[in-house]
C-alpha positions as CSV (number, residue, x, y, z in Angstrom):
1,M,62.0,55.5,-12.2
2,G,59.4,52.8,-13.0
3,E,58.4,51.8,-16.5
4,R,54.8,51.5,-17.1
5,L,53.9,47.9,-17.7
6,P,52.2,47.1,-21.1
7,M,48.6,46.1,-20.6
8,S,49.2,43.0,-22.8
9,A,51.2,41.6,-19.9
10,I,47.9,41.2,-17.9
11,V,46.6,37.7,-17.4
12,M,42.9,38.0,-16.7
13,I,41.3,34.9,-15.0
14,A,37.6,34.3,-14.3
15,D,36.6,31.9,-11.5
16,A,34.0,29.3,-12.6
17,S,35.0,26.8,-9.9
18,E,32.5,25.2,-7.4
19,S,33.1,28.0,-4.9
20,G,32.8,30.6,-7.6
21,L,29.6,29.6,-9.3
22,E,27.4,31.3,-6.8
23,C,28.6,34.7,-8.0
24,W,29.3,33.9,-11.6
25,S,27.1,36.8,-12.9
26,E,29.1,39.3,-10.8
27,T,32.4,37.8,-12.0
28,A,31.5,38.0,-15.6
29,G,30.3,41.5,-15.2
30,A,33.5,42.4,-13.5
31,I,35.6,40.8,-16.3
32,A,33.5,42.7,-18.9
33,A,34.0,46.0,-17.0
34,L,37.8,45.4,-16.7
35,Q,38.0,44.8,-20.5
36,E,36.1,48.1,-21.1
37,A,38.5,49.9,-18.9
38,L,41.7,48.2,-20.2
39,P,41.2,48.1,-24.0
40,S,44.9,47.1,-24.6
41,A,44.3,43.9,-22.6
42,R,41.5,42.5,-24.7
43,G,43.8,40.6,-27.1
44,T,45.0,38.2,-24.5
45,G,41.5,36.6,-23.9
46,I,40.0,35.5,-20.6
47,H,41.4,32.4,-18.8
48,I,39.0,30.1,-16.9
49,L,40.4,29.2,-13.5
50,G,41.6,25.7,-13.1
51,T,41.4,25.0,-16.8
52,D,43.5,25.6,-20.1
53,V,40.4,27.2,-21.6
54,V,40.8,30.7,-22.9
55,V,37.7,32.6,-24.1
56,P,38.4,35.4,-26.7
57,A,37.5,38.8,-25.5
58,T,35.1,39.2,-28.3
59,A,33.2,36.2,-27.2
60,W,32.9,37.2,-23.6
61,S,29.3,37.2,-22.0
62,Q,27.4,36.5,-18.8
63,D,26.9,32.9,-19.9
64,L,29.1,30.3,-18.2
65,P,31.4,29.5,-21.1
66,V,32.5,26.0,-20.2
67,P,29.7,24.3,-18.2
68,A,31.3,20.8,-18.7
69,R,34.7,21.9,-17.4
70,R,34.2,23.9,-14.3
71,G,37.8,23.8,-13.1
72,G,38.9,23.6,-9.4
73,S,40.3,26.5,-7.7
74,F,43.9,26.2,-8.9
75,V,45.8,28.7,-10.9
76,A,48.6,26.3,-12.1
77,P,46.8,25.3,-15.4
78,V,46.9,29.0,-16.4
79,L,50.3,30.0,-15.1
80,A,52.6,27.1,-15.8
81,S,53.1,28.1,-19.4
82,F,54.3,31.5,-18.2
83,Q,57.0,30.2,-16.0
84,G,58.9,28.5,-18.8
85,M,62.3,29.4,-19.8
86,G,62.6,33.1,-21.1
87,H,58.9,34.1,-20.4
88,D,58.2,37.5,-18.9
89,K,56.4,37.7,-15.7
90,P,52.7,38.6,-16.1
91,V,50.5,40.7,-14.0
92,L,47.7,38.4,-12.6
93,V,44.1,39.6,-12.2
94,I,41.6,37.0,-10.8
95,A,37.9,37.7,-10.3
96,G,35.7,35.3,-8.3
97,C,34.9,34.0,-5.0
98,G,36.6,31.3,-2.7
99,E,40.2,30.4,-2.0
100,V,42.6,29.7,-4.9
101,F,44.3,27.0,-3.2
102,D,47.7,27.1,-5.0
103,L,48.0,30.9,-5.4
104,G,50.9,31.1,-3.0
105,D,53.0,28.7,-5.0
106,W,53.1,31.2,-8.0
107,M,53.7,34.6,-6.4
108,Q,57.4,34.7,-7.3
109,D,56.4,34.1,-11.0
110,V,54.2,37.0,-11.4
111,E,54.9,40.7,-11.4
112,D,51.8,41.6,-9.4
113,C,48.6,40.1,-8.3
114,V,45.2,41.8,-8.1
115,L,42.3,39.8,-6.7
116,I,38.7,41.1,-7.2
117,R,36.3,39.3,-4.8
118,T,32.7,39.1,-6.3
119,G,31.2,37.1,-3.5
120,S,31.5,36.7,0.2
121,L,34.7,34.5,0.3
122,S,38.2,35.7,-0.1
123,L,40.2,34.5,-3.0
124,Q,43.3,33.9,-0.8
125,A,44.1,32.0,2.3
126,S,44.3,33.7,5.7
127,G,47.4,35.8,5.8
128,G,47.7,36.0,2.0
129,T,49.6,39.1,0.7
130,C,47.9,39.6,-2.7
131,F,46.1,43.0,-3.3
132,E,42.4,42.2,-2.9
133,I,39.3,44.4,-3.3
134,D,35.6,43.8,-2.9
135,G,34.5,44.1,-6.5
136,R,30.9,44.7,-5.3
137,Q,32.0,48.0,-4.1
138,G,33.5,49.0,-7.5
139,L,36.6,48.4,-9.5
140,E,38.3,51.6,-9.1
141,P,41.0,50.5,-6.6
142,A,41.9,47.5,-8.8
143,L,42.3,49.9,-11.9
144,A,44.4,52.3,-9.8
145,R,46.6,49.4,-8.8
146,L,47.0,48.2,-12.4
147,A,47.8,51.8,-13.6
148,Q,50.8,52.2,-11.3
149,P,54.2,52.5,-12.8
150,R,56.3,49.3,-12.5
151,P,59.8,48.3,-12.8
152,A,61.0,47.3,-16.2
153,R,59.8,43.9,-17.2
154,R,62.0,41.1,-16.1
155,T,62.7,38.0,-18.0
156,H,62.3,35.0,-15.7
157,R,65.0,32.3,-16.5
158,P,65.1,29.8,-13.8
159,A,68.6,28.3,-13.1
160,G,69.2,24.8,-14.0
161,L,69.7,21.9,-11.5
162,S,73.2,21.3,-10.5
163,G,74.8,17.9,-10.2
164,T,76.0,14.8,-12.1
165,V,73.8,13.5,-14.9
166,N,73.4,9.8,-14.2
167,H,70.6,7.1,-14.0
168,E,67.7,6.7,-16.3
169,W,65.1,9.4,-16.1
170,D,61.5,10.1,-17.3
171,L,58.6,12.4,-16.4
172,D,55.2,11.5,-15.3
173,A,51.9,12.9,-16.5
174,T,52.4,16.0,-14.3
175,G,55.8,16.7,-15.4
176,Y,57.6,15.4,-12.2
177,P,60.6,13.3,-12.4
178,L,60.7,9.4,-12.5
179,V,63.9,7.5,-12.0
180,F,64.4,3.8,-13.2
181,V,65.0,1.5,-10.2
182,E,67.0,-1.3,-11.6
183,P,66.2,-4.1,-9.2
184,I,62.5,-3.7,-9.6
185,G,62.6,-3.0,-13.3
186,R,60.3,-0.1,-13.0
187,F,60.4,3.7,-12.9
188,M,59.4,5.2,-9.5
189,Q,58.4,8.8,-8.8
190,L,61.5,10.4,-7.4
191,F,59.4,12.3,-4.8
192,P,56.3,11.5,-2.8
193,I,53.5,13.2,-4.7
194,T,53.5,17.0,-4.0
195,R,50.6,19.3,-3.4
196,S,51.3,21.0,-6.8
197,Q,51.3,17.7,-8.5
198,H,48.1,16.5,-6.9
199,E,46.4,19.8,-7.7
200,R,47.5,19.6,-11.3
201,L,45.5,16.3,-11.6
202,L,42.5,17.6,-9.6
203,A,42.0,20.8,-11.6
204,P,40.2,19.3,-14.5
205,R,38.2,17.0,-12.3
206,P,36.0,19.1,-10.0
207,Q,33.0,16.8,-10.5
208,A,34.9,14.2,-8.6
209,C,36.7,16.5,-6.2
210,G,35.3,19.9,-5.7
211,D,36.4,22.8,-3.7
212,R,34.7,21.7,-0.4
213,W,36.2,18.3,-0.7
214,Y,39.8,19.7,-1.1
215,A,39.2,22.2,1.7
216,A,38.5,19.2,4.0
217,V,41.7,17.6,2.9
218,L,43.6,20.8,3.7
219,A,41.8,21.0,7.1
220,A,43.5,17.7,8.0
221,S,46.8,18.6,6.5
222,P,47.5,22.4,6.1
223,R,49.1,23.3,2.9
224,G,52.6,25.0,2.8
225,W,53.7,27.2,0.0
226,L,56.4,26.1,-2.5
227,R,59.4,28.1,-2.0
228,E,63.0,27.1,-2.8
229,D,64.0,28.1,0.7
230,A,61.2,26.2,2.5
231,E,62.4,25.1,5.9
232,E,59.9,22.3,6.1
233,L,59.0,20.1,3.1
234,E,56.3,17.9,4.5
235,P,53.5,20.5,4.1
236,L,54.4,20.6,0.5
237,L,53.5,17.0,0.1
238,A,50.1,15.6,-0.8
239,T,49.0,13.9,2.4
240,A,45.8,13.1,4.2
241,L,44.5,11.1,1.3
242,M,42.5,7.9,1.9
243,P,43.1,4.7,0.1
244,N,40.1,5.0,-2.2
245,E,41.4,8.5,-3.1
246,V,44.9,7.1,-3.7
247,G,43.3,4.6,-6.1
248,D,41.6,7.3,-8.0
249,L,44.9,9.2,-8.2
250,A,46.7,6.2,-9.7
251,A,44.0,5.7,-12.3
252,W,44.3,9.4,-13.3
253,Y,47.9,8.9,-14.0
254,G,47.3,5.9,-16.2
255,R,46.9,2.2,-16.0
256,D,50.7,1.5,-15.7
257,Y,50.8,3.4,-12.3
258,R,50.3,1.6,-9.2
259,T,51.0,1.8,-5.4
260,P,54.2,-0.1,-4.6
261,G,54.0,-3.4,-2.8
262,V,55.9,-3.7,0.5
263,E,58.9,-5.5,-0.9
264,E,58.9,-3.3,-4.0
265,W,59.1,-0.3,-1.8
266,R,61.9,-1.8,0.3
267,T,63.9,-2.9,-2.7
268,A,63.8,0.6,-4.2
269,Y,64.8,2.1,-0.7
270,R,67.9,-0.2,-0.6
271,W,68.9,0.6,-4.1
272,L,68.3,4.4,-3.9
273,A,70.5,4.4,-0.7
274,G,73.6,3.0,-2.8
275,Q,73.1,5.5,-5.6
276,E,74.8,8.9,-5.6
277,A,72.5,11.9,-5.9
278,S,72.2,12.9,-9.7
279,V,70.2,15.1,-12.0
280,P,68.4,14.4,-15.3
281,P,69.8,15.1,-18.7
282,G,69.0,18.6,-20.1
283,E,66.2,17.6,-22.3
284,V,64.3,15.9,-19.4
285,E,65.0,18.9,-17.0
286,R,63.8,21.4,-19.6
287,A,60.5,19.5,-19.9
288,M,60.0,19.3,-16.2
289,D,57.0,21.1,-14.7
290,P,58.3,24.5,-13.2
291,T,57.0,23.5,-9.7
292,A,58.9,20.2,-9.9
293,R,62.2,22.1,-10.5
294,R,61.4,24.3,-7.6
295,F,60.6,21.4,-5.3
296,W,63.8,19.7,-6.4
297,R,65.9,22.9,-5.5
298,A,63.9,23.1,-2.1
299,V,65.0,19.5,-1.3
300,Q,68.6,20.2,-2.3
301,A,68.7,23.3,0.0
302,A,66.9,21.8,3.0
303,R,68.5,18.3,3.0
304,E,71.8,18.6,1.0
305,P,71.2,15.1,-0.3
306,Q,74.3,12.9,-1.0
307,T,72.2,9.8,-2.3
308,L,69.1,9.3,-4.3
309,L,67.6,8.0,-1.1
310,D,68.2,11.3,0.6
311,L,66.9,13.2,-2.5
312,S,63.8,11.0,-2.7
313,L,62.5,11.8,0.7
314,M,61.8,8.0,1.3
315,N,64.0,8.7,4.3
316,G,63.0,12.0,6.0
317,G,59.7,12.5,4.3
318,V,56.3,11.1,5.3
319,L,54.8,7.6,5.9
320,E,53.8,6.3,2.4
321,W,50.9,4.1,1.5
322,V,52.1,0.6,0.3
323,Q,50.0,-2.7,-0.3
324,G,50.8,-5.9,1.4
325,A,50.7,-9.4,-0.1
326,N,47.0,-9.5,0.2
327,K,46.6,-6.0,-1.2
328,E,45.8,-4.7,2.3
329,W,46.7,-1.1,3.0
330,Q,49.8,-0.3,5.1
331,T,52.5,2.4,5.4
332,L,56.2,2.6,5.2
333,G,58.7,5.3,5.8
334,K,61.1,7.0,8.1
335,P,60.0,10.5,8.8
336,R,62.1,13.3,10.4
337,P,61.7,13.0,14.2
338,A,60.6,16.7,14.2
339,F,57.6,15.7,12.1
340,H,56.8,12.3,13.5
341,P,58.9,10.6,16.2
342,T,59.3,7.0,15.3
343,F,62.0,4.5,16.1
344,L,60.8,2.0,13.5
345,D,63.1,0.7,10.7
346,P,61.2,0.5,7.5
347,L,63.4,-2.3,6.2
348,R,63.2,-4.5,9.3
349,D,60.1,-3.6,11.1
350,P,56.6,-4.6,10.0
351,P,54.9,-1.9,8.0
352,Q,52.5,0.2,10.1
353,V,48.7,-0.5,9.8
354,P,46.5,2.7,10.3
355,T,44.0,2.4,12.8
356,S,41.4,3.6,10.4
357,L,41.2,3.7,6.6
358,T,38.6,6.4,6.5
359,R,40.3,9.0,8.7
360,R,42.6,11.6,7.2
361,S,46.2,11.9,8.4
362,R,48.9,14.4,7.6
363,L,51.4,11.6,8.0
364,F,50.3,9.6,5.0
365,G,51.6,10.3,1.6
366,I,52.0,8.3,-1.7
367,R,54.3,7.7,-4.6
368,F,53.7,5.4,-7.5
369,S,55.8,3.2,-9.6
370,R,55.4,2.8,-13.4
371,S,56.3,0.2,-16.0
372,A,59.4,1.0,-18.0
């Protein structure tokens, strides 16, 4: 017999993104009506999609609450804090219009998801499995869904990473692991930048990269959902970025981050190939972003890495942007043949030069190095 979920477990999110602005009045009205119908949920406040802003329930109005911080359509800034060690899984309620790009990444971390469409565009990608209603036709189906008895609340305690603790580790600005590469004297991002990582940086920068821009990126390189049992890892990586966008991304990380040079990348490749796969110490792992921990486990399950090179996906990942001696943009890497057949050796053969620097390609990803 199910146990009714306390209303305080509801996380209510209002969509003020680029795609959601056209129906903001309808969204604000739907949120107000939900608060009226669910009085015990009022104490949790209203989260604004793509930001860390929470508006107290008593201050909610039809006015756009954060005009200077209209977040992108990403739920990660709201849900990341709920996926830490020992937190209960919440029930997610989102009101708005237009696809929430990373919604599928977080479904295993919520008890239920109720989407209330207040405009013409669905809040989930084609084939999405979340319960969604047209809020313009009334909220009764959503309220009925939220009133259903549910299993007893489960405490979500992600398992730790398994392996030997070795090497020097740190975390980047998105909570993803950096490993110190001794021959170059710099930290390097362990993985090519993932979708979840990229989106964490995009969320508070909608003025530079709005929903329409990101939809164009995903059209060139469709997104995969982050699962520990993902069979293909390449769709989980941030690809289809052009060099000027890679430069912006490095600047968002900080001035110490840069695109590797050709020889720096190759030196790291050789060194990683000679290092046994290891894991960070507990204090670093506990501070990792929840999606970073999940991606790590996906790599372990899909590739069974024996070396840091295998774990890093420098071998078996995507082609990565690097810069030549004259700062020209080139690519290095050895993707899986099933993803991109190539007989090139990234250590011996010349870097590949893209035919166009203004055309998006699903083959091209990026990782940065950082000073120690």
